[in-house]
RORONU-249951 format. One record per residue (C-alpha): residue in one letter; x, y, z; residue number from 1. Coordinates in Angstrom, 3 decimals. Each point is the difference from the previous one (the first is absolute). Layout:
! RORONU-249951
   type          x          y          z   seq
      A          X          Y          Z   NUM
...
//
This chain:
! RORONU-249951
   type          x          y          z   seq
      M     11.486     -4.810    -25.453     1
      L      0.154      2.766     -2.613     2
      N     -2.772      1.194     -2.251     3
      Y      1.409      2.014     -2.887     4
      K     -2.060      2.070     -2.417     5
      N      2.933     -0.025     -2.429     6
      S      3.716     -0.734     -0.030     7
      S      1.087      3.418      1.310     8
      R      2.000      0.125      3.188     9
      N     -1.456      3.317      1.193    10
      A     -2.209      0.129      3.059    11
      E     -2.859      1.759     -1.804    12
      D     -0.454     -2.996     -2.306    13
      I     -0.246     -2.635      2.706    14
      V     -3.012     -1.067      2.058    15
      F      1.307     -0.648      3.500    16
      E     -1.214     -2.876      2.116    17
      E      0.556     -0.374      3.738    18
      T      2.889     -2.418     -0.589    19
      F      1.606      2.138     -2.716    20
      D      3.807      0.067      0.105    21
      Y      1.119      3.558     -0.691    22
      N      3.464     -1.233     -0.903    23
      E     -1.467     -0.946     -3.367    24
      L      0.105      3.739     -0.753    25
      E      2.995      2.133     -0.869    26
      L      1.305      2.400      2.623    27
      T     -1.167      3.333     -1.395    28
      F     -1.578      3.081      1.487    29
      R     -3.000     -0.397     -2.279    30
      N     -0.712     -3.544      1.237    31
      I      0.371      0.992      3.662    32
      Q     -2.369      2.931     -0.452    33
      S     -2.537     -2.219     -1.777    34
      I      0.089     -2.608      2.763    35
      I     -0.223      2.431      2.907    36
      G     -2.334      2.530     -1.613    37
      S     -0.187      3.772      0.141    38
      Y     -1.250      0.448      3.541    39
      S      0.349      3.096      2.146    40
      D      2.515     -1.468      2.443    41
      F      2.411     -1.278     -2.667    42
      V      2.630      2.475     -1.178    43
      Y      1.502     -0.395     -3.477    44
      R      2.802      2.323     -1.035    45
      N      2.169      0.369     -3.066    46
      I      3.668      0.701      0.839    47
      N      2.671      1.447     -2.244    48
      I      3.377     -0.826      1.544    49
      V      1.865      3.305      0.618    50
      N     -2.690      1.608     -2.219    51
      D      1.254     -1.878     -3.057    52
      K     -2.988     -1.092     -2.088    53
      K      2.051     -2.824     -1.493    54
      L      0.386     -1.577      3.456    55
      E     -3.585     -0.873      0.847    56
      A     -1.346     -1.961      2.952    57
      Y     -3.297     -0.346      1.856    58
      M     -0.794      0.067      3.706    59
      V     -2.921     -1.781      1.712    60
      Y     -1.006      0.064      3.666    61
      I     -3.069      0.087      2.228    62
      D     -0.790      3.273      1.696    63
      G     -0.411     -0.576      3.741    64
      M      2.160     -3.128      0.103    65
      V      3.341      1.636     -0.769    66
      G      1.836      2.845      1.654    67
      T     -0.134      2.704     -2.648    68
      Q      2.948      1.790      1.599    69
      L      2.076     -3.164     -0.309    70
      V     -0.952     -0.342     -3.667    71
      S      0.872      3.635     -0.709    72
      D      3.299      0.155      1.883    73
      Y      1.492     -3.431     -0.613    74
      V     -1.433     -1.103     -3.364    75
      L     -1.190      2.908     -2.154    76
      K      2.637      2.517      1.040    77
      P      3.018     -2.188     -0.952    78
      L     -1.634     -0.990     -3.298    79
      M     -0.740      3.602     -0.892    80
      Q      3.088      1.769      1.341    81
      A      2.936     -2.389      0.487    82
      D      2.935      0.995     -2.222    83
      V      0.939     -3.592     -0.693    84
      F     -3.175     -0.499     -2.072    85
      A      0.855      2.971     -2.212    86
      K      2.722     -2.111     -1.607    87
      C     -2.438     -2.755     -0.962    88
      S     -0.780     -0.417     -3.678    89
      S     -2.551     -2.792      0.304    90
      E     -2.419     -1.596      2.421    91
      A      2.400     -2.937      0.316    92
      D      2.577      2.361      1.492    93
      V     -2.608      1.309      2.477    94
      I     -0.921     -3.553      1.051    95
      S      3.664     -0.883      0.491    96
      I      0.586      3.053      2.191    97
      I     -3.102     -0.702      2.129    98
      E      1.225     -3.574      0.517    99
      Q      3.228      1.449      1.381   100
      G     -1.967      1.865      2.667   101
      T     -0.041      3.550     -1.293   102
      V     -3.635      0.276      1.044   103
      Y      1.086     -0.224      3.607   104
      Y     -2.915     -1.840      1.561   105
      S      0.688     -2.833      2.430   106
      N     -2.679     -2.385     -1.201   107
      A     -0.103     -0.051     -3.801   108
      K     -0.760     -3.074     -2.115   109
      K      0.459     -0.674     -3.685   110
      R     -3.044     -1.702     -1.517   111
      T     -0.279     -1.751     -3.346   112
      N     -3.559     -1.384      0.180   113
      I     -3.252      1.855      0.361   114
      N     -1.384     -2.044      2.883   115
      D      2.822      1.016      2.349   116
      V     -0.483      3.652     -0.904   117
      L     -3.745     -0.192      0.701   118
      N      0.576     -1.663      3.375   119
      D      2.570      2.639      0.984   120
      V     -2.229      2.909     -1.026   121
      L     -3.054     -1.425      1.777   122
      T      1.983     -0.407      3.233   123
      G      1.265      3.575      0.099   124
      S      2.973      0.278     -2.353   125
      A      0.625      2.488     -2.775   126
      A      0.944     -1.471     -3.396   127
      V      2.120      1.594     -2.744   128
      I     -0.607     -1.801     -3.320   129
      F      2.165     -0.022     -3.139   130
      D     -2.264     -1.207     -2.785   131
      K      2.597     -0.578     -2.711   132
      H      2.006     -2.415      2.123   133
      R     -2.968     -1.587      1.886   134
      I      1.709      0.796      3.310   135
      A     -1.262      1.762      3.130   136
      F      1.507      1.087      3.297   137
      T     -2.187      0.010      3.107   138
      F      0.830      2.070      3.072   139
      E     -1.562     -0.940      3.342   140
      T     -1.331      3.403      1.004   141
      K     -2.825     -1.129      2.296   142
      G     -1.519      2.902      1.840   143
      F     -3.587     -0.963      0.859   144
      D     -1.524      0.728      3.405   145
      K      0.128     -2.776      2.562   146
      R     -1.174     -0.504      3.532   147
      P      2.809      0.552      2.500   148
      V      1.125     -2.716      2.370   149
      S     -2.400     -0.012      2.950   150
      E     -0.914     -2.164      2.979   151
      P     -1.760     -3.361     -0.555   152
      I     -3.782      0.262      0.132   153
      S     -1.225     -3.584      0.367   154
      E      3.012     -1.295      1.984   155
      N      0.468      2.071      3.128   156
      V      3.567      0.443      1.213   157
      I      0.765     -0.039      3.723   158
      K      3.768     -0.491      0.016   159
      G      1.481      0.102     -3.455   160
      A      0.582      1.954     -3.167   161
      K     -2.788      2.421     -0.924   162
      D      0.508     -0.075     -3.784   163
      A     -2.376     -1.774     -2.373   164
      F     -0.107     -0.942     -3.658   165
      N     -1.594      2.418     -2.459   166
      E     -1.345     -0.458     -3.529   167
      T      3.321      0.536     -1.822   168
      I      2.024     -3.140     -0.653   169
      R      3.351      1.783     -0.125   170
      S     -0.563      1.687      3.364   171
      N     -0.903     -3.373      1.509   172
      T      3.047     -1.812     -1.370   173
      A      2.230      2.842      1.202   174
      T     -1.518     -0.331      3.484   175
      C      0.933     -3.695      0.010   176
      R      3.529      0.839     -1.145   177
      R      0.373      2.391      2.924   178
      K     -1.010     -2.690      2.475   179
      I      2.019     -2.839     -1.564   180
      K      3.356      1.434     -1.030   181
      S      1.237     -3.189     -1.602   182
      P      1.051     -0.778     -3.579   183
      N     -1.838     -3.322      0.420   184
      L     -3.381      1.738     -0.100   185
      A     -1.307     -0.762     -3.491   186
      I     -2.813      2.070     -1.502   187
      E     -1.202     -1.206     -3.397   188
      E     -2.818      1.683     -1.884   189
      T     -2.581     -1.422     -2.379   190
      I     -3.102      1.387     -1.692   191
      V     -3.526     -1.380      0.583   192
      G     -3.167      1.087     -1.788   193
      K     -0.403      0.284     -3.760   194
      Q     -1.598      3.425      0.301   195
      S      1.110      1.372      3.377   196
      K      3.668     -1.076     -0.424   197
      T      0.414     -0.122      3.775   198
      P      3.604     -0.377      1.225   199
      I      0.517     -2.595      2.732   200
      A      3.232     -0.296      1.966   201
      I      0.981     -3.476      1.218   202
      C      2.241      0.398      3.063   203
      Y      2.110     -2.655      1.722   204
      M      3.346     -0.620      1.686   205
      K      1.986     -2.006     -2.530   206
      N      2.386     -1.395      2.631   207
      I     -2.882     -1.272      2.167   208
      V     -3.094     -0.899     -2.041   209
      D     -0.540     -3.375     -1.630   210
      D      0.598      0.301     -3.755   211
      S     -2.931     -2.280     -0.842   212
      L     -2.334      2.307      1.951   213
      V      1.262      2.992     -1.998   214
      Q     -0.571     -1.792     -3.296   215
      E     -3.487     -1.089      1.035   216
      V     -1.031      3.522      0.991   217
      K      1.383      1.423     -3.247   218
      R     -1.816     -2.640     -2.027   219
      R     -3.347      0.701      1.626   220
      V      0.352      3.757     -0.330   221
      N      1.053     -0.239     -3.648   222
      D     -2.924     -2.342     -0.732   223
      I     -2.549      2.610      1.107   224
      S     -2.033      0.929     -3.071   225
      V     -2.402      2.833      0.772   226
      A     -0.916      3.305     -1.615   227
      H      0.966      1.981      3.077   228
      A      1.570     -0.563      3.407   229
      I     -1.129      3.083      1.873   230
      T     -1.462     -1.690      3.088   231
      A      1.673     -2.520      2.283   232
      S     -2.326     -2.905     -0.830   233
      F      1.164     -0.074     -3.635   234
      I      3.404     -1.062      1.285   235
      E     -0.891     -1.953      3.120   236
      E     -2.666     -2.273     -1.497   237
      F      2.236     -1.032     -2.887   238
      I      3.010     -1.119      2.038   239
      I     -1.517     -1.745      3.048   240
      D     -0.300     -3.790      0.158   241
      N     -3.479     -0.477      1.458   242
      K     -2.291      2.397     -1.825   243
      N     -3.188     -1.343      1.622   244
      S      1.132      0.597      3.570   245
      P     -0.970      3.299      1.666   246
      F      3.104     -0.092      2.196   247
      P      2.894      2.208     -1.132   248
      Q      3.016     -1.761     -1.457   249
      I      2.256      2.982     -0.623   250
      M      0.382      2.767      2.527   251
      Y     -0.380      3.686     -0.714   252
      T      1.580      2.803      2.001   253
      E      0.428      3.745     -0.264   254
      R      2.988     -0.035      2.358   255
      P      3.455     -0.140     -1.635   256
      D      1.593     -1.309      3.209   257
      R     -2.287     -3.025      0.011   258
      F      0.542     -0.518     -3.720   259
      C      3.786      0.079      0.337   260
      A     -0.027     -2.263      3.060   261
      N     -1.783     -2.679     -2.039   262
      L      2.486      0.364     -2.851   263
      L      2.788     -0.674      2.480   264
      E     -1.851     -3.128      1.129   265
      G      0.157     -1.413     -3.529   266
      R     -3.359      1.044     -1.422   267
      I     -0.751      1.911     -3.197   268
      G     -1.670      3.398     -0.213   269
      L     -2.096      1.571     -2.749   270
      I     -0.279      3.783     -0.341   271
      I     -2.683      1.127     -2.452   272
      D      0.051      3.440     -1.543   273
      G     -3.107      1.944      0.995   274
      L     -0.681     -1.919      3.230   275
      P      1.105      1.234      3.436   276
      V      0.433     -3.578      1.248   277
      A      2.461     -2.772     -0.792   278
      F     -0.517     -3.766     -0.054   279
      I      2.084     -2.694      1.685   280
      A      0.090     -3.638     -1.107   281
      P     -0.349     -2.681      1.123   282
      G     -2.559      0.625      2.744   283
      T     -0.900     -2.282      2.902   284
      L     -2.747      0.178      2.615   285
      L      2.529      0.853      2.691   286
      Q      1.175      3.054     -1.940   287
      F     -3.487      1.470     -0.129   288
      V     -0.441     -0.294      3.762   289
      Q      3.374      1.528      0.815   290
      A      0.619      3.751      0.113   291
      P      3.210      2.031     -0.421   292
      E     -0.334      1.262      3.580   293
      D      0.599     -3.564      1.210   294
      Y      3.698      0.595     -0.662   295
      S      0.242      3.507      1.449   296
      Q     -1.050     -0.872      3.554   297
      H      1.296     -2.291      2.746   298
      Y     -0.495     -3.623     -0.935   299
      L     -2.224     -0.686      3.040   300
      I     -2.343      2.843     -0.922   301
      S      0.028     -1.034     -3.663   302
      S     -0.752     -3.613      0.932   303
      L     -2.967      1.027      2.139   304
      I     -1.443      2.248     -2.698   305
      R      0.515     -2.646     -2.675   306
      Y     -1.743     -2.616      2.152   307
      V     -2.929      2.389      0.488   308
      R     -0.098      0.517     -3.768   309
      F     -0.119     -3.738     -0.731   310
      T     -2.714     -0.451      2.628   311
      S     -1.985      2.867     -1.508   312
      M      0.197     -1.597     -3.426   313
      F     -1.778     -3.118      1.203   314
      V     -2.433      1.956      2.186   315
      T     -1.184      2.170     -2.883   316
      L     -0.250     -3.084     -2.214   317
      L     -1.751     -2.415      2.373   318
      L     -1.880      1.996      2.671   319
      P     -3.267      0.700     -1.926   320
      A     -0.212     -3.607     -1.256   321
      F      0.763     -1.380      3.464   322
      Y     -2.622      2.263      1.599   323
      I     -2.648     -1.136     -2.506   324
      S      0.885     -3.664      0.576   325
      I     -0.203     -0.048      3.795   326
      T     -3.115      2.179      0.271   327
      T     -1.959     -1.816     -2.725   328
      F      1.120     -3.633      0.164   329
      H      2.210     -0.574      3.048   330
      Q     -1.484      1.911      2.939   331
      E      1.426     -2.604      2.382   332
      M      3.460      1.463     -0.643   333
      I     -0.983      3.333      1.559   334
      P      0.231      0.551      3.775   335
      T     -3.424      0.178      1.627   336
      E      0.183      3.612      1.170   337
      L      1.228      1.135     -3.416   338
      T     -2.843     -1.921     -1.635   339
      F     -2.564      1.840      2.128   340
      S      1.626      3.306     -0.884   341
      I     -0.080     -0.706     -3.763   342
      V     -3.605     -1.219      0.174   343
      A     -1.039      3.102      1.909   344
      S      1.640      2.260     -2.572   345
      K     -1.849     -1.861     -2.781   346
      V     -3.445      0.674      1.435   347
      G     -2.037      1.948     -2.541   348
      V      2.541     -0.377     -2.858   349
      P     -1.844     -1.450     -3.032   350
      F      2.984     -1.454     -1.895   351
      P      1.859     -3.279      0.519   352
      M      3.528      0.287      1.310   353
      F      1.773     -0.691     -3.315   354
      V     -2.140      2.646     -1.756   355
      E      0.979      2.533      2.665   356
      V      3.698     -0.742     -0.423   357
      L     -0.112      0.068     -3.794   358
      L     -1.924      3.299      0.011   359
      M      2.542      1.521      2.365   360
      L      2.929     -1.266     -2.077   361
      I     -1.550      1.460     -3.152   362
      A     -0.628      3.293      1.790   363
      F      3.613      0.068      1.117   364
      E      1.194     -0.566     -3.583   365
      L     -2.245      2.844     -1.179   366
      L      1.465      2.327      2.606   367
      V      3.561     -0.909     -0.998   368
      E     -0.770      0.520     -3.691   369
      A     -1.750      3.306      0.667   370
      G      2.922      1.199      2.089   371
      L      2.396     -0.795     -2.860   372
      R     -2.027      1.655     -2.741   373
      L     -1.102      3.175      1.777   374
      P      2.293      3.016      0.446   375
      Q      2.153     -0.184      3.125   376
      T     -1.798      2.939      1.587   377
      I     -3.299     -1.886      0.171   378
      G      1.201     -3.611     -0.149   379
      Q      0.649     -0.113      3.769   380
      T     -3.395      1.568      0.663   381
      V     -1.736     -2.794     -1.899   382
      S      1.858     -2.622      2.033   383
      I     -0.964      1.654      3.292   384
      V     -3.651      0.403     -1.030   385
      G     -0.210     -3.570     -1.264   386
      A      1.742     -1.583      2.988   387
      L     -1.505      2.031      2.842   388
      V     -3.274      1.564     -1.077   389
      V     -1.394     -2.659     -2.336   390
      G      1.415     -2.896      2.031   391
      Q     -1.431      1.277      3.261   392
      A     -3.337      0.722     -1.638   393
      A     -0.152     -3.512     -1.464   394
      V      0.606     -1.541      3.435   395
      E     -2.624      2.190      1.686   396
      A     -2.492     -0.772     -2.778   397
      K      0.536     -3.734      0.619   398
      L      1.272     -0.602     -3.528   399
      L      3.325     -1.285      1.320   400
      S      1.142     -1.485      3.274   401
      P      2.828      1.690      1.977   402
      A      2.029     -3.230      0.030   403
      T      0.044     -0.125     -3.797   404
      V      1.166      3.604     -0.172   405
      I      2.872     -0.796      2.379   406
      I      1.025     -3.082     -2.014   407
      V      0.068      1.853     -3.332   408
      A      1.736      3.026      1.553   409
      T      2.718     -2.274      1.379   410
      T      0.320     -1.608     -3.421   411
      A      0.396      3.421     -1.625   412
      I      2.614      1.235      2.488   413
      T      2.150     -3.109     -0.359   414
      S     -0.138      0.245     -3.804   415
      F      1.626      3.429      0.174   416
      T      3.134     -1.488      1.566   417
      M      1.027     -1.618     -3.301   418
      P      3.028      1.824     -1.471   419
      N     -0.943     -0.953     -3.571   420
      Q     -3.312      1.134     -1.508   421
      D     -0.080     -2.799     -2.589   422
      L      0.209     -2.592      2.779   423
      S     -2.732      1.832      1.926   424
      N     -2.267     -0.079     -3.066   425
      A      0.537     -3.736     -0.466   426
      L     -0.839     -0.631      3.655   427
      R     -3.188      2.049     -0.403   428
      L     -1.106     -2.231     -2.861   429
      W      0.731     -3.221      1.852   430
      R     -1.721      1.396      3.107   431
      F     -3.266      0.109     -1.957   432
      L      0.516     -3.513     -1.382   433
      L      0.658     -1.470      3.443   434
      A     -2.984      1.844      1.479   435
      I     -2.301     -1.387     -2.688   436
      A      1.375     -3.545      0.471   437
      S     -0.497      0.277      3.764   438
      S     -3.593      1.162     -0.420   439
      I     -0.762     -3.213     -1.919   440
      I      1.613     -2.809      2.032   441
      G      1.569      1.747      2.988   442
      M      3.476     -0.951      1.183   443
      Y      0.241     -2.662     -2.700   444
      G     -0.339      2.709     -2.640   445
      L      2.571      2.194      1.771   446
      T      2.438     -2.919      0.255   447
      M     -0.434     -0.952     -3.651   448
      G      0.445      3.599     -1.122   449
      L      3.130      0.406      2.112   450
      F      1.349     -3.288     -1.377   451
      L     -0.545      1.234     -3.580   452
      L      1.736      3.275      0.813   453
      I      3.062     -1.673      1.514   454
      N      0.052     -2.464     -2.902   455
      Q      0.053      2.921     -2.428   456
      W      2.897      1.579      1.871   457
      C      1.925     -3.288     -0.020   458
      R     -0.498     -0.482     -3.751   459
      M      1.019      3.544     -0.935   460
      D      3.438      0.962     -1.264   461
      S      1.414      3.379     -0.896   462
      F      2.828     -0.340     -2.518   463
      N      0.671     -3.535      1.284   464
      V      0.103      1.175      3.633   465
      P     -2.615     -1.629      2.311   466
      Y     -2.616      2.499      1.126   467
      L      0.194     -1.234      3.608   468
      S      3.779      0.161      0.123   469
      P      1.716     -0.351      2.491   470
      F     -2.779     -1.844      1.845   471
      I      0.260     -2.857     -2.489   472
      G      3.173     -1.473     -1.423   473
      D      3.448     -0.341      1.508   474
      E      0.557      3.574      1.205   475
      K      0.441     -0.344      3.729   476
      L      2.375      2.949      0.233   477
      Q     -2.524      2.343     -1.621   478
      L     -2.515     -0.710      2.755   479
      Q      2.055      2.480      2.028   480
      D     -1.707      2.703     -2.057   481
      S     -3.544     -1.324     -0.287   482
      L     -2.593      0.038      2.766   483
      F      2.528      1.685      2.276   484
      R      3.119      1.995     -0.821   485
      F      3.271     -1.055      1.527   486
      P      2.897      2.462      0.472   487
      L      1.470      1.162     -3.297   488
      S      3.424     -1.340      0.979   489
      T     -1.384     -3.573     -0.099   490
      M     -1.568      0.290     -3.475   491
      K      3.168     -0.580     -1.977   492
      N     -1.400     -1.819     -3.049   493
      R     -2.303      1.004     -2.817   494
      P     -3.145     -2.077     -0.734   495
      E      0.840     -3.411     -1.431   496
      S     -3.086      0.091     -2.243   497
      L      1.490      2.883     -2.021   498
      K      3.059     -2.119     -0.940   499
      T      2.296      2.998      0.185   500
      K      3.610     -0.108     -1.125   501
      N      1.186      1.511      3.269   502
      K     -1.756     -1.778      2.850   503
      Q      1.333      2.166      2.817   504
      R     -1.331      3.401      0.995   505
      M      2.917      0.578      2.326   506
      K      3.216     -1.764      0.899   507
//
């Protein structure tokens, strides 16, 4: 792991590898400066306690990540002016007085190894180092700019809290604490990424969640071995069970109310520093079709909307493949008048039906991608031009039939009803696969593709929870909150698949 040029324990004499353990070095200012380097944003300062040259210490912090006013008022000023330090005759006396709290800062830590000091400095703390005694004190003086709490962007709120997660892990955990004012809310932090050193908070209700689920999540997170964990996929892909399935297996959300509601159900949440979203595990198919607004409206309205959403999921998945099958291989399934109408609309169109549908589906994907990548001011314009101008021109030029345009437009509209974008993306992929299978052997191809899809769902688990729960297994009571939503007063138990310690939501 280490590659030494000689036997010295100074940082200048060591060639560092990616897996180098800095704790092999002594805790000195010289070693810290050698590791970090003399860059413009790092501040190194020599301190003489109460201006006594015999009482020497060093300060290190990152400009822009600490509040300089906090450092000046609550760290430097006591060290330079406090009368109690004037009586000190050695650095040992200074260290003893600081340990007693004379430097009156609420979050101060005594460090005896260099790795802890480096981690504290790189996350926004100021360090005071005493070389002779190989001891440092770090003061959490974070003062970097952060985005204020704002409304959710990707999850629209109709009736509910308007706050959303931001990129700062401490702001996000504090938001959860405000919503769940219980001592049973556990928030444990770990570090992922050898270079990025990304903090991840594992959140759960210790009086509700299954202990084996907590241990499994911790094990998978701690087993992540990557250089950096700056994007969501570096966490998600390493902890899911079925890495080859496009369907999401842990749910993301930018809404703290949804996040906290799932914690109270017995699930586990992951908050990643630098990401304005949080993850919830385990995830099931039903979760990705449900929306938070289902529980903020009357149960009859919520049930109707949820039924429409389930219907839309299968429409957007199956409609293009079904249309290709019946128009290419099974014309006898179409009513006579509708057949004449489709044939009339096809007059002059040079492409077979499945080529038309595939071209339209690809064009739709291009429009969606262009709308995402372009600035918001012109993204909507591209969608309007593509959908209205180009689409109408293609029909008039006899490149596409009007019926095909209607089918693909219906497919696109129903896909937008999915509350979860990861689920929508997976359905888009399978929509292409089913369309291609249907263009080869008609309804047989569609049936086989649908069978493979359902088989994949049935075989999938997320942290030992069936992906199709509660539709499979012995969870009859949970069917009250599946395809339809029953009144909240009747849903008294938590999901059986989560194996929670406390089974009852209400008594």
